[in-house]
C-alpha positions in Angstrom: 0.1 -0.1 0.1 1.4 3.2 -1.1 0.3 6.3 1.3 1.3 9.6 0.0 3.0 11.6 2.6 0.4 13.6 4.4 -0.9 17.0 3.5 -0.5 19.8 6.2 -3.8 22.3 5.6 -4.5 25.6 7.1 -7.2 26.8 4.6 -8.3 30.6 4.4 -10.1 31.6 7.0 -11.4 34.9 5.5 -13.2 33.4 2.1 -14.7 30.2 2.7 -15.6 30.6 -1.3 -10.9 30.4 -1.5 -11.1 27.8 1.1 -13.3 25.6 -1.3 -11.3 25.7 -3.7 -7.8 24.9 -1.6 -9.8 21.8 -0.2 -10.4 20.7 -3.5 -6.5 21.1 -4.2 -5.5 19.4 -1.3 -8.0 16.5 -1.5 -6.3 16.0 -5.6 -2.9 16.3 -4.0 -3.4 14.3 -1.3 -4.1 11.3 -3.8 -1.5 12.4 -6.3 -0.1 8.8 -6.4 -3.0 6.0 -5.4 -5.9 6.3 -3.6 -4.6 6.7 -0.3 -4.4 10.2 1.0 -4.3 11.9 4.4 -5.2 15.9 4.9 -5.1 17.1 8.3 -4.4 20.8 10.1 -6.5 24.2 10.5 -9.3 23.8 8.2 -11.1 26.6 9.6 -14.7 25.5 9.1 -17.7 23.5 10.7 -17.0 20.0 10.3 -19.4 18.3 7.4 -22.1 16.6 9.3 -25.3 18.5 9.5 -25.6 16.1 12.7 -22.1 17.7 13.8 -23.1 19.7 16.9 -23.3 23.7 16.0 -20.2 26.2 16.7 -20.5 27.9 20.2 -21.9 30.9 18.1 -21.6 33.2 21.4 -17.8 32.3 21.2 -17.1 33.0 17.3 -15.8 36.7 16.5 -17.5 39.1 14.3 -15.3 38.1 11.2 -15.2 34.4 12.1 -19.2 34.1 12.3 -19.3 35.8 8.7 -16.5 33.0 7.5 -18.6 30.2 9.1 -21.8 30.4 8.9 -24.0 30.9 5.8 -25.7 34.3 5.3 -28.9 35.9 6.3 -30.0 35.7 3.0 -29.5 32.0 2.8 -30.7 31.0 6.2 -33.7 32.8 7.1 -31.8 35.0 9.3 -30.7 32.1 11.5 -27.1 31.5 12.0 -25.8 28.1 10.4 -22.8 26.9 10.4 -21.7 27.2 6.4 -20.4 23.5 6.0 -19.6 23.6 2.0 -15.5 23.8 2.9 -15.5 20.4 4.3 -18.5 19.0 2.2 -15.8 19.5 -0.6 -13.5 16.7 1.3 -16.6 14.5 1.5 -17.3 15.2 -1.7 -13.5 14.6 -2.9 -13.9 11.1 -1.3 -12.2 12.2 2.3 -13.6 10.8 5.9 -13.2 12.9 8.7 -11.8 10.5 11.4 -12.8 12.2 14.4 -16.7 12.1 13.1 -16.1 8.4 11.7 -15.1 7.0 15.2 -18.0 9.4 16.8 -20.2 7.5 14.7 -19.0 3.8 15.8 -18.5 4.9 19.6 -20.9 7.7 20.4 -18.1 9.4 22.3 -18.7 12.9 22.2 -15.5 13.9 23.5 -14.2 12.9 19.9 -16.1 16.3 18.6 -14.5 18.4 21.4 -13.7 22.1 20.5 -10.1 22.8 18.8 -10.5 26.4 19.1 -12.2 28.7 20.8 -15.6 28.1 19.0 -15.4 24.7 17.0 -14.3 21.3 15.6 -11.9 23.5 12.8 -8.7 21.4 12.9 -9.5 18.2 11.5 -8.2 15.1 9.8 -9.6 13.6 7.0 -8.4 9.9 5.3 -9.6 9.2 1.6 -12.4 6.3 1.8 -10.3 3.4 1.4 -8.3 4.1 4.7 -12.1 4.6 6.7 -11.6 1.4 8.3 -8.1 1.6 9.1 -8.9 4.9 11.5 -8.6 3.2 15.2 -8.0 6.4 17.5 -8.4 9.9 17.4 -7.2 12.1 20.1 -7.0 16.2 20.9 -3.7 17.1 22.3 -4.0 20.1 24.4 -0.6 20.1 26.5 1.4 21.9 27.1 -0.8 24.6 28.3 -1.0 28.0 26.4 1.3 25.7 23.2 -1.2 27.0 21.0 -4.9 28.4 20.3 -5.8 25.2 18.5 -5.3 21.8 20.6 -3.3 19.4 17.9 -4.7 16.5 16.8 -3.6 12.5 17.3 -4.9 10.0 14.8 -3.8 6.0 14.7 -4.5 4.0 11.6 -3.6 0.4 11.2 -2.4 -0.3 8.2 -1.7 -4.0 8.5 
């Protein structure tokens, strides 16, 4: 099995349309050498599943609210997470590691916020690697090392 080197990402936090293009590029590049790809980093947008808990809207700064929620004219004036960036990863054949394990276990700790308001840091694997995901953890030490939590994902490639 040839797995391309993991793609580290930091999607544009200000322009969701640009971030969607970056997501498509990352998804394509991560599978350049075959069907096995890994993408991880600061995705900056809400997870793809509409069943995923909504962001903490009270903690969203105005510019993050503007980038991470749908426009009022698109959502009937309600605050609705803009999931189009991460939906592009799903559409491109990727699986959100934390969400996948959450669906199997029901462990809500897997959905913990990685930033102040949402789980904006994420790790994704291409569909053929879905069943190799065996562990996911948030890394929060040393205290104050970053304004985001780190991620640890283990794959069993045997």
